[in-house]
Every structure is written in C-alpha cells, then in structure tokens.
N, CA, C, O and CB atoms as a CASP TS submission, in Angstrom:
PFRMAT TS
TARGET T0000
AUTHOR 0000-0000-0000
METHOD Language model
MODEL 1
PARENT N/A
ATOM      1  N   UNK     1     115.825-124.260  21.922  1.00  0.00           N
ATOM      2  CA  UNK     1     116.133-124.514  23.340  1.00  0.00           C
ATOM      3  C   UNK     1     114.866-124.898  24.105  1.00  0.00           C
ATOM      4  O   UNK     1     114.875-125.831  24.909  1.00  0.00           O
ATOM      5  CB  UNK     1     116.789-123.265  23.989  1.00  0.00           C
ATOM      6  N   UNK     2     113.782-124.173  23.848  1.00  0.00           N
ATOM      7  CA  UNK     2     112.533-124.482  24.558  1.00  0.00           C
ATOM      8  C   UNK     2     111.990-125.848  24.143  1.00  0.00           C
ATOM      9  O   UNK     2     111.347-126.533  24.938  1.00  0.00           O
ATOM     10  CB  UNK     2     111.478-123.393  24.290  1.00  0.00           C
ATOM     11  N   UNK     3     112.250-126.239  22.895  1.00  0.00           N
ATOM     12  CA  UNK     3     111.799-127.553  22.438  1.00  0.00           C
ATOM     13  C   UNK     3     112.511-128.647  23.237  1.00  0.00           C
ATOM     14  O   UNK     3     111.885-129.626  23.643  1.00  0.00           O
ATOM     15  CB  UNK     3     112.060-127.729  20.914  1.00  0.00           C
ATOM     16  N   UNK     4     113.813-128.484  23.462  1.00  0.00           N
ATOM     17  CA  UNK     4     114.588-129.461  24.236  1.00  0.00           C
ATOM     18  C   UNK     4     114.064-129.553  25.666  1.00  0.00           C
ATOM     19  O   UNK     4     113.884-130.652  26.190  1.00  0.00           O
ATOM     20  CB  UNK     4     116.085-129.084  24.243  1.00  0.00           C
ATOM     21  N   UNK     5     113.822-128.417  26.295  1.00  0.00           N
ATOM     22  CA  UNK     5     113.287-128.401  27.664  1.00  0.00           C
ATOM     23  C   UNK     5     111.903-129.044  27.696  1.00  0.00           C
ATOM     24  O   UNK     5     111.579-129.774  28.633  1.00  0.00           O
ATOM     25  CB  UNK     5     113.219-126.949  28.212  1.00  0.00           C
ATOM     26  N   UNK     6     111.094-128.779  26.688  1.00  0.00           N
ATOM     27  CA  UNK     6     109.762-129.374  26.616  1.00  0.00           C
ATOM     28  C   UNK     6     109.812-130.886  26.498  1.00  0.00           C
ATOM     29  O   UNK     6     109.016-131.585  27.126  1.00  0.00           O
ATOM     30  CB  UNK     6     109.002-128.801  25.448  1.00  0.00           C
ATOM     31  N   UNK     7     110.746-131.399  25.694  1.00  0.00           N
ATOM     32  CA  UNK     7     110.883-132.854  25.541  1.00  0.00           C
ATOM     33  C   UNK     7     111.312-133.488  26.857  1.00  0.00           C
ATOM     34  O   UNK     7     110.769-134.519  27.252  1.00  0.00           O
ATOM     35  CB  UNK     7     111.900-133.195  24.430  1.00  0.00           C
ATOM     36  N   UNK     8     112.278-132.884  27.538  1.00  0.00           N
ATOM     37  CA  UNK     8     112.732-133.412  28.835  1.00  0.00           C
ATOM     38  C   UNK     8     111.580-133.407  29.837  1.00  0.00           C
ATOM     39  O   UNK     8     111.376-134.383  30.559  1.00  0.00           O
ATOM     40  CB  UNK     8     113.925-132.579  29.383  1.00  0.00           C
ATOM     41  N   UNK     9     110.833-132.314  29.881  1.00  0.00           N
ATOM     42  CA  UNK     9     109.695-132.216  30.804  1.00  0.00           C
ATOM     43  C   UNK     9     108.640-133.266  30.481  1.00  0.00           C
ATOM     44  O   UNK     9     108.089-133.892  31.386  1.00  0.00           O
ATOM     45  CB  UNK     9     109.072-130.810  30.746  1.00  0.00           C
ATOM     46  N   UNK    10     108.357-133.462  29.196  1.00  0.00           N
ATOM     47  CA  UNK    10     107.373-134.462  28.782  1.00  0.00           C
ATOM     48  C   UNK    10     107.815-135.865  29.197  1.00  0.00           C
ATOM     49  O   UNK    10     107.001-136.646  29.689  1.00  0.00           O
ATOM     50  CB  UNK    10     107.154-134.402  27.260  1.00  0.00           C
ATOM     51  N   UNK    11     109.085-136.191  29.005  1.00  0.00           N
ATOM     52  CA  UNK    11     109.593-137.503  29.426  1.00  0.00           C
ATOM     53  C   UNK    11     109.455-137.673  30.932  1.00  0.00           C
ATOM     54  O   UNK    11     109.073-138.744  31.403  1.00  0.00           O
ATOM     55  CB  UNK    11     111.064-137.676  29.008  1.00  0.00           C
ATOM     56  N   UNK    12     109.761-136.628  31.687  1.00  0.00           N
ATOM     57  CA  UNK    12     109.634-136.685  33.144  1.00  0.00           C
ATOM     58  C   UNK    12     108.191-136.970  33.547  1.00  0.00           C
ATOM     59  O   UNK    12     107.941-137.809  34.413  1.00  0.00           O
ATOM     60  CB  UNK    12     110.113-135.369  33.782  1.00  0.00           C
ATOM     61  N   UNK    13     107.243-136.275  32.922  1.00  0.00           N
ATOM     62  CA  UNK    13     105.827-136.464  33.249  1.00  0.00           C
ATOM     63  C   UNK    13     105.388-137.881  32.899  1.00  0.00           C
ATOM     64  O   UNK    13     104.676-138.516  33.676  1.00  0.00           O
ATOM     65  CB  UNK    13     104.952-135.433  32.504  1.00  0.00           C
ATOM     66  N   UNK    14     105.803-138.383  31.738  1.00  0.00           N
ATOM     67  CA  UNK    14     105.423-139.739  31.322  1.00  0.00           C
ATOM     68  C   UNK    14     105.971-140.764  32.307  1.00  0.00           C
ATOM     69  O   UNK    14     105.254-141.685  32.698  1.00  0.00           O
ATOM     70  CB  UNK    14     105.937-140.040  29.894  1.00  0.00           C
ATOM     71  N   UNK    15     107.228-140.620  32.714  1.00  0.00           N
ATOM     72  CA  UNK    15     107.810-141.559  33.678  1.00  0.00           C
ATOM     73  C   UNK    15     107.104-141.466  35.022  1.00  0.00           C
ATOM     74  O   UNK    15     106.869-142.486  35.669  1.00  0.00           O
ATOM     75  CB  UNK    15     109.309-141.291  33.854  1.00  0.00           C
ATOM     76  N   UNK    16     106.765-140.258  35.447  1.00  0.00           N
ATOM     77  CA  UNK    16     106.065-140.073  36.719  1.00  0.00           C
ATOM     78  C   UNK    16     104.711-140.774  36.694  1.00  0.00           C
ATOM     79  O   UNK    16     104.338-141.450  37.654  1.00  0.00           O
ATOM     80  CB  UNK    16     105.882-138.575  37.023  1.00  0.00           C
ATOM     81  N   UNK    17     103.979-140.612  35.599  1.00  0.00           N
ATOM     82  CA  UNK    17     102.677-141.276  35.466  1.00  0.00           C
ATOM     83  C   UNK    17     102.851-142.788  35.449  1.00  0.00           C
ATOM     84  O   UNK    17     102.056-143.507  36.055  1.00  0.00           O
ATOM     85  CB  UNK    17     101.955-140.809  34.186  1.00  0.00           C
ATOM     86  N   UNK    18     103.880-143.278  34.764  1.00  0.00           N
ATOM     87  CA  UNK    18     104.117-144.723  34.707  1.00  0.00           C
ATOM     88  C   UNK    18     104.404-145.284  36.095  1.00  0.00           C
ATOM     89  O   UNK    18     103.936-146.372  36.429  1.00  0.00           O
ATOM     90  CB  UNK    18     105.285-145.040  33.760  1.00  0.00           C
ATOM     91  N   UNK    19     105.166-144.556  36.907  1.00  0.00           N
ATOM     92  CA  UNK    19     105.460-145.009  38.273  1.00  0.00           C
ATOM     93  C   UNK    19     104.178-145.051  39.095  1.00  0.00           C
ATOM     94  O   UNK    19     103.943-146.016  39.822  1.00  0.00           O
ATOM     95  CB  UNK    19     106.503-144.082  38.951  1.00  0.00           C
ATOM     96  N   UNK    20     103.351-144.025  38.990  1.00  0.00           N
ATOM     97  CA  UNK    20     102.098-143.993  39.756  1.00  0.00           C
ATOM     98  C   UNK    20     101.185-145.144  39.336  1.00  0.00           C
ATOM     99  O   UNK    20     100.585-145.799  40.188  1.00  0.00           O
ATOM    100  CB  UNK    20     101.375-142.638  39.562  1.00  0.00           C
ATOM    101  N   UNK    21     101.076-145.392  38.041  1.00  0.00           N
ATOM    102  CA  UNK    21     100.223-146.480  37.556  1.00  0.00           C
ATOM    103  C   UNK    21     100.739-147.817  38.073  1.00  0.00           C
ATOM    104  O   UNK    21      99.954-148.651  38.524  1.00  0.00           O
ATOM    105  CB  UNK    21     100.165-146.487  36.008  1.00  0.00           C
ATOM    106  N   UNK    22     102.051-148.028  38.012  1.00  0.00           N
ATOM    107  CA  UNK    22     102.623-149.296  38.475  1.00  0.00           C
ATOM    108  C   UNK    22     102.379-149.489  39.958  1.00  0.00           C
ATOM    109  O   UNK    22     102.017-150.582  40.392  1.00  0.00           O
ATOM    110  CB  UNK    22     104.123-149.353  38.180  1.00  0.00           C
ATOM    111  N   UNK    23     102.575-148.433  40.741  1.00  0.00           N
ATOM    112  CA  UNK    23     102.410-148.555  42.191  1.00  0.00           C
ATOM    113  C   UNK    23     100.953-148.785  42.573  1.00  0.00           C
ATOM    114  O   UNK    23     100.667-149.579  43.470  1.00  0.00           O
ATOM    115  CB  UNK    23     102.937-147.305  42.889  1.00  0.00           C
ATOM    116  N   UNK    24     100.034-148.105  41.906  1.00  0.00           N
ATOM    117  CA  UNK    24      98.638-148.185  42.333  1.00  0.00           C
ATOM    118  C   UNK    24      97.924-149.391  41.741  1.00  0.00           C
ATOM    119  O   UNK    24      97.222-150.104  42.458  1.00  0.00           O
ATOM    120  CB  UNK    24      97.903-146.919  41.948  1.00  0.00           C
ATOM    121  N   UNK    25      98.091-149.632  40.446  1.00  0.00           N
ATOM    122  CA  UNK    25      97.302-150.681  39.795  1.00  0.00           C
ATOM    123  C   UNK    25      97.989-152.037  39.825  1.00  0.00           C
ATOM    124  O   UNK    25      97.311-153.065  39.845  1.00  0.00           O
ATOM    125  CB  UNK    25      97.016-150.296  38.367  1.00  0.00           C
ATOM    126  N   UNK    26      99.314-152.065  39.828  1.00  0.00           N
ATOM    127  CA  UNK    26     100.026-153.340  39.776  1.00  0.00           C
ATOM    128  C   UNK    26     100.407-153.838  41.168  1.00  0.00           C
ATOM    129  O   UNK    26     101.013-154.902  41.294  1.00  0.00           O
ATOM    130  CB  UNK    26     101.273-153.207  38.917  1.00  0.00           C
ATOM    131  N   UNK    27     100.064-153.089  42.211  1.00  0.00           N
ATOM    132  CA  UNK    27     100.381-153.517  43.570  1.00  0.00           C
ATOM    133  C   UNK    27     101.872-153.535  43.834  1.00  0.00           C
ATOM    134  O   UNK    27     102.392-154.509  44.378  1.00  0.00           O
ATOM    135  CB  UNK    27      99.806-154.882  43.830  1.00  0.00           C
ATOM    136  N   UNK    28     102.565-152.476  43.458  1.00  0.00           N
ATOM    137  CA  UNK    28     104.020-152.447  43.568  1.00  0.00           C
ATOM    138  C   UNK    28     104.526-152.654  44.983  1.00  0.00           C
ATOM    139  O   UNK    28     105.450-153.440  45.195  1.00  0.00           O
ATOM    140  CB  UNK    28     104.535-151.152  43.049  1.00  0.00           C
ATOM    141  N   UNK    29     103.943-151.965  45.958  1.00  0.00           N
ATOM    142  CA  UNK    29     104.434-152.055  47.333  1.00  0.00           C
ATOM    143  C   UNK    29     104.159-153.440  47.917  1.00  0.00           C
ATOM    144  O   UNK    29     105.033-154.028  48.554  1.00  0.00           O
ATOM    145  CB  UNK    29     103.782-150.970  48.209  1.00  0.00           C
ATOM    146  N   UNK    30     102.961-153.957  47.704  1.00  0.00           N
ATOM    147  CA  UNK    30     102.634-155.299  48.220  1.00  0.00           C
ATOM    148  C   UNK    30     103.544-156.347  47.601  1.00  0.00           C
ATOM    149  O   UNK    30     104.020-157.249  48.290  1.00  0.00           O
ATOM    150  CB  UNK    30     101.157-155.650  47.935  1.00  0.00           C
ATOM    151  N   UNK    31     103.786-156.227  46.298  1.00  0.00           N
ATOM    152  CA  UNK    31     104.635-157.209  45.625  1.00  0.00           C
ATOM    153  C   UNK    31     106.053-157.174  46.191  1.00  0.00           C
ATOM    154  O   UNK    31     106.664-158.220  46.407  1.00  0.00           O
ATOM    155  CB  UNK    31     104.661-156.951  44.108  1.00  0.00           C
ATOM    156  N   UNK    32     106.577-155.966  46.431  1.00  0.00           N
ATOM    157  CA  UNK    32     107.931-155.865  46.988  1.00  0.00           C
ATOM    158  C   UNK    32     107.992-156.467  48.380  1.00  0.00           C
ATOM    159  O   UNK    32     108.971-157.130  48.724  1.00  0.00           O
ATOM    160  CB  UNK    32     108.391-154.404  47.031  1.00  0.00           C
ATOM    161  N   UNK    33     106.955-156.247  49.191  1.00  0.00           N
ATOM    162  CA  UNK    33     106.947-156.833  50.533  1.00  0.00           C
ATOM    163  C   UNK    33     106.912-158.351  50.455  1.00  0.00           C
ATOM    164  O   UNK    33     107.604-159.026  51.217  1.00  0.00           O
ATOM    165  CB  UNK    33     105.747-156.318  51.341  1.00  0.00           C
ATOM    166  N   UNK    34     106.113-158.895  49.540  1.00  0.00           N
ATOM    167  CA  UNK    34     106.055-160.350  49.395  1.00  0.00           C
ATOM    168  C   UNK    34     107.394-160.896  48.909  1.00  0.00           C
ATOM    169  O   UNK    34     107.841-161.944  49.375  1.00  0.00           O
ATOM    170  CB  UNK    34     104.932-160.751  48.422  1.00  0.00           C
ATOM    171  N   UNK    35     108.041-160.190  47.972  1.00  0.00           N
ATOM    172  CA  UNK    35     109.345-160.646  47.497  1.00  0.00           C
ATOM    173  C   UNK    35     110.370-160.599  48.617  1.00  0.00           C
ATOM    174  O   UNK    35     111.213-161.490  48.718  1.00  0.00           O
ATOM    175  CB  UNK    35     109.816-159.794  46.313  1.00  0.00           C
ATOM    176  N   UNK    36     110.314-159.574  49.463  1.00  0.00           N
ATOM    177  CA  UNK    36     111.246-159.475  50.586  1.00  0.00           C
ATOM    178  C   UNK    36     111.041-160.640  51.550  1.00  0.00           C
ATOM    179  O   UNK    36     112.011-161.247  52.004  1.00  0.00           O
ATOM    180  CB  UNK    36     111.068-158.131  51.324  1.00  0.00           C
ATOM    181  N   UNK    37     109.784-160.956  51.863  1.00  0.00           N
ATOM    182  CA  UNK    37     109.512-162.089  52.750  1.00  0.00           C
ATOM    183  C   UNK    37     109.995-163.387  52.124  1.00  0.00           C
ATOM    184  O   UNK    37     110.540-164.246  52.817  1.00  0.00           O
ATOM    185  CB  UNK    37     108.011-162.180  53.066  1.00  0.00           C
ATOM    186  N   UNK    38     109.802-163.536  50.830  1.00  0.00           N
ATOM    187  CA  UNK    38     110.242-164.756  50.146  1.00  0.00           C
ATOM    188  C   UNK    38     111.766-164.868  50.188  1.00  0.00           C
ATOM    189  O   UNK    38     112.302-165.956  50.395  1.00  0.00           O
ATOM    190  CB  UNK    38     109.744-164.770  48.680  1.00  0.00           C
ATOM    191  N   UNK    39     112.468-163.741  49.992  1.00  0.00           N
ATOM    192  CA  UNK    39     113.935-163.774  50.057  1.00  0.00           C
ATOM    193  C   UNK    39     114.406-164.126  51.457  1.00  0.00           C
ATOM    194  O   UNK    39     115.333-164.919  51.622  1.00  0.00           O
ATOM    195  CB  UNK    39     114.528-162.423  49.629  1.00  0.00           C
ATOM    196  N   UNK    40     113.766-163.535  52.479  1.00  0.00           N
ATOM    197  CA  UNK    40     114.163-163.843  53.855  1.00  0.00           C
ATOM    198  C   UNK    40     113.922-165.315  54.169  1.00  0.00           C
ATOM    199  O   UNK    40     114.754-165.951  54.815  1.00  0.00           O
ATOM    200  CB  UNK    40     113.393-162.956  54.851  1.00  0.00           C
ATOM    201  N   UNK    41     112.807-165.856  53.725  1.00  0.00           N
ATOM    202  CA  UNK    41     112.513-167.267  53.960  1.00  0.00           C
ATOM    203  C   UNK    41     113.524-168.141  53.224  1.00  0.00           C
ATOM    204  O   UNK    41     113.951-169.169  53.748  1.00  0.00           O
ATOM    205  CB  UNK    41     111.074-167.608  53.509  1.00  0.00           C
ATOM    206  N   UNK    42     113.906-167.742  52.022  1.00  0.00           N
ATOM    207  CA  UNK    42     114.878-168.523  51.260  1.00  0.00           C
ATOM    208  C   UNK    42     116.243-168.481  51.941  1.00  0.00           C
ATOM    209  O   UNK    42     116.950-169.488  51.967  1.00  0.00           O
ATOM    210  CB  UNK    42     114.984-167.998  49.814  1.00  0.00           C
ATOM    211  N   UNK    43     116.618-167.332  52.489  1.00  0.00           N
ATOM    212  CA  UNK    43     117.906-167.239  53.180  1.00  0.00           C
ATOM    213  C   UNK    43     117.908-168.098  54.433  1.00  0.00           C
ATOM    214  O   UNK    43     118.908-168.748  54.736  1.00  0.00           O
ATOM    215  CB  UNK    43     118.223-165.781  53.540  1.00  0.00           C
ATOM    216  N   UNK    44     116.811-168.108  55.156  1.00  0.00           N
ATOM    217  CA  UNK    44     116.738-168.925  56.368  1.00  0.00           C
ATOM    218  C   UNK    44     116.837-170.407  56.029  1.00  0.00           C
ATOM    219  O   UNK    44     117.479-171.166  56.754  1.00  0.00           O
ATOM    220  CB  UNK    44     115.436-168.642  57.131  1.00  0.00           C
ATOM    221  N   UNK    45     116.210-170.825  54.940  1.00  0.00           N
ATOM    222  CA  UNK    45     116.262-172.239  54.573  1.00  0.00           C
ATOM    223  C   UNK    45     117.635-172.600  54.011  1.00  0.00           C
ATOM    224  O   UNK    45     118.063-173.749  54.119  1.00  0.00           O
ATOM    225  CB  UNK    45     115.164-172.572  53.549  1.00  0.00           C
ATOM    226  N   UNK    46     118.331-171.626  53.408  1.00  0.00           N
ATOM    227  CA  UNK    46     119.663-171.905  52.873  1.00  0.00           C
ATOM    228  C   UNK    46     120.721-171.939  53.964  1.00  0.00           C
ATOM    229  O   UNK    46     121.710-172.662  53.842  1.00  0.00           O
ATOM    230  CB  UNK    46     120.036-170.868  51.834  1.00  0.00           C
ATOM    231  N   UNK    47     120.528-171.172  55.021  1.00  0.00           N
ATOM    232  CA  UNK    47     121.531-171.064  56.084  1.00  0.00           C
ATOM    233  C   UNK    47     120.963-171.530  57.415  1.00  0.00           C
ATOM    234  O   UNK    47     120.673-170.698  58.276  1.00  0.00           O
ATOM    235  CB  UNK    47     122.036-169.622  56.204  1.00  0.00           C
ATOM    236  N   UNK    48     120.796-172.820  57.609  1.00  0.00           N
ATOM    237  CA  UNK    48     120.300-173.273  58.918  1.00  0.00           C
ATOM    238  C   UNK    48     121.369-173.098  59.984  1.00  0.00           C
ATOM    239  O   UNK    48     122.492-173.582  59.840  1.00  0.00           O
ATOM    240  CB  UNK    48     119.855-174.749  58.852  1.00  0.00           C
ATOM    241  N   UNK    49     121.009-172.403  61.053  1.00  0.00           N
ATOM    242  CA  UNK    49     121.996-172.140  62.111  1.00  0.00           C
ATOM    243  C   UNK    49     121.532-172.706  63.423  1.00  0.00           C
ATOM    244  O   UNK    49     122.230-172.583  64.430  1.00  0.00           O
ATOM    245  CB  UNK    49     122.257-170.644  62.257  1.00  0.00           C
TER
END
C-alpha cells in the first residue's frame, strides 16, 4: 500500500517540477499571452464589422 502511495506522490512531484520548468524556462505565460493576442487579431481580420 505504501509503495502505491509513494508512486502516486512521486508522479505528482515530477509533474509539478515539469510545470514549473515549463513556466519559468520556456516562457509559458508570455507565450500564452502572445497566442491570445494572435487569436484576437485573427478573429478581427476574419470578422470585419
């Protein structure tokens, strides 16, 4: 039973570290903001009102 809990905890820690690395080193927040601006610009060009 403790082995199962340990494996789940280890997976959680690995995923948590992967999220932190992606956000800090890969510029996750900046990239999402740029993608959002690009989508908004694309919608405006697709729907001229």
